[in-house]
N, C-alpha and C positions, 0 to 999 in steps of 0.2 A: 240522139242528143236532145237535151231539154230546150236549149236555145242556141242560136248561131252567133248573133252579134248583139251589141248593147240595145239597139232599138228594137230588135226582135224580142228581147227579154222584156222591155217595157210594154210592147204590144201584147205579149202573152199575159203579163201581170194585169194589164188593163182588162183583157178578156176574162180572166179569172175573177177579178174584182167585180166586174159587171155581172157575172153569173151569180156570185155569192150575194151581191146586193139585191138582185132580183129574187133570189130564193128567200132572203130574209124579209123583203118588203111584201112579196106576193104569197109567201108561204104561210103556214098556220101561225096564228097569234101565239106569242110566248106564253100567255096566261092560259091557253086552252089545254096545255099538256100534250098536244099532239105533235108527232114528228113528221117531217116531210117524207112523203112516200117515195120509193124508188122511181115510180112513173113520173111524179112531179119533178124530182131531181133530174131525171133523164131529159125531160122537156126543157128545163132551165139550161142544162148542159148543152143541148143541141142549139138552143137559141143563142147562148153565149158563144158557142163555136162558130155559128153562122155569122154573127156580127164580127167576130175576130177575123174570120176568113175574108169577109167582104170589105171590112174597114181597117182594122188594126194591122192586119198582115200587109196589105199593099202600102199603108201609111208608113210602117216600119221600114219597108224596102225603099220607099221614096226618100225617107230621111237618111237611110244608110248611104244610098247613092249620092244624094245631094250634099251631105256633110262629110262622110268618110271618103267617098270617091271623087268629090268635087265635080259631079256631073249632073246635068239637069235632065230629068225624065218627066214625061207627061204622066198623068194618073193612069192612063191605059197602059203605058209602057211599064209603069211601076207594078201594076197587077201582073203583067207577064214576067217581070223580073223576080217576082216573089218565088218562082220555082227555083231560082238560083240562091236567093238570100234567106228564104224562109220555107224550106222544102216540106212537103207533106207526103209525097210519094216515097222518097228515099230519105228516111230520118237520120241516116248515118253520114250523109254527104251533103256539103254545101260548097258554094264556089265564091270565095271572097272577092275575086276579080280585082285585086289591088293593082294588078299590072296596068289597068286602064289609066291610072293616074299619070303614067309616063307617056301616054299618047297625046297628040294634039286634041284640043277640045272637040273639034268637029269629027274626030274618029272614035270618041269614047262611047257614045250611044250605039253606033253601028257595031262596035266590038261586043258590047253587052248583048245586043239583039242577036248577033251571030252565035254567041254562046247559048242563048236560049233556044235557037234553032237546032243546034247540035244536041242539046239535052232532050228536046222534044223528039228528035229522031231516035235517040236511045230508048226513050219511053215507048215509042211505037214498036221498036224491035223487041223490047221486053214484053209488050202486050201480045205480040205474035207468039213468043215463046210460051206465054201463059196459055194461049188458046191451043197450042200444040201439045201441052202437057196432058197426060191421061186423065180421063174424067174423074176417077176416084181421087187422084191427087188434088185436082181443083176443088172438089167437094170438101176434102179434109182441110184444105187451106182456108176456105171460106168459113168453115165451122170454127177453126182456131181464131180467125179474126173476130168472129162474133163472141167467142169465149173471152178474148182479151178485153174487148169493150165492156162485156158484161161484168167481168171481174173488177174493172176500174170503177164502174158505176156502183157495184155492190159494196166496194170498200169505202167509197166516199159517203154513200148513204148509210153505211154502218148497219147492214142488215145481215141476218144469219145466212151462211156460216161465217161471213167475213168479220162479224163483230167479235168472234173469238180471237182474231188476230190482235184486236185492240187490247183485249184482256191479256194476251200473251206478252205484248210489248210493255204493258204496265208492269209486268213482273220482271222484265229484262232490265228496266232502268229504275234507279233508286227513287227518282222523283215521280214515277208513275206516268211519264209522258207517253203520248201515242202519236205516231206519225203516219197519216194516211198514205203519204208518198212511199214510205218504206213498205207498207202493206201492199201497195200496188206493184212495187218491184218484186216482192216475194211471190205474189200470185201470178204475175204476167211473165216474169223472166223465163220460167220453165217452158211456157207456151211459146214465147219468142224463140227460144233455142230449138224447140221442136219444129217450129215453122221454118227456121233457117236450115235445119237438117233436111226437111222435106223439099225445100227449094233446091238444095244441092243434089238430092237424089233425083229430082225431076229434071235436072239439067237446065234450070232457069238461069238465064244470063243476068249477071249483076252489073249494075252501073258503077263504074269506077271514076275517080277523079282523073281528068286528062292532064 
């Protein structure tokens, strides 16, 4: 999923805006005719992702809990709660925890922290399953992860052969528009499906909503 809740969306928009602003400000001058290189863009992307992870992600979780769940969390607790409200390990599942609003105020934070503990235990179980998978399967999965990240960077940087997708999309639409997000989906979706099939074949345990 692209975002989980409204504040998570704002946090990710802020992270993207920061990355783009840094690329424009610190990248090549517009008059030089040079384009930003994939290495430079990758550096900006990593820096923006780091700031999002360390600042905007816990901030969005803190705002969600404080405003939507009417529960007060410390900054340290909000960082931990991000695994529930803004997941990065399992991008298909998040835990709104709306049931805590019906609890007494003194029971809300413990309920959230207990859910974090259960989720952490599930991750540890999944990690053991990862280690128990055959070595060739683990290598293939790592390679696929690298390819997915590389495809995303290549599409946004608009370098060959990914620049051909931009030309293809310009022919699809009458106004000649080009969507990097659509190109990312086109290039990474088959890899994601392949990764899911490999996980199923390797018997890796999935994390499901409780």
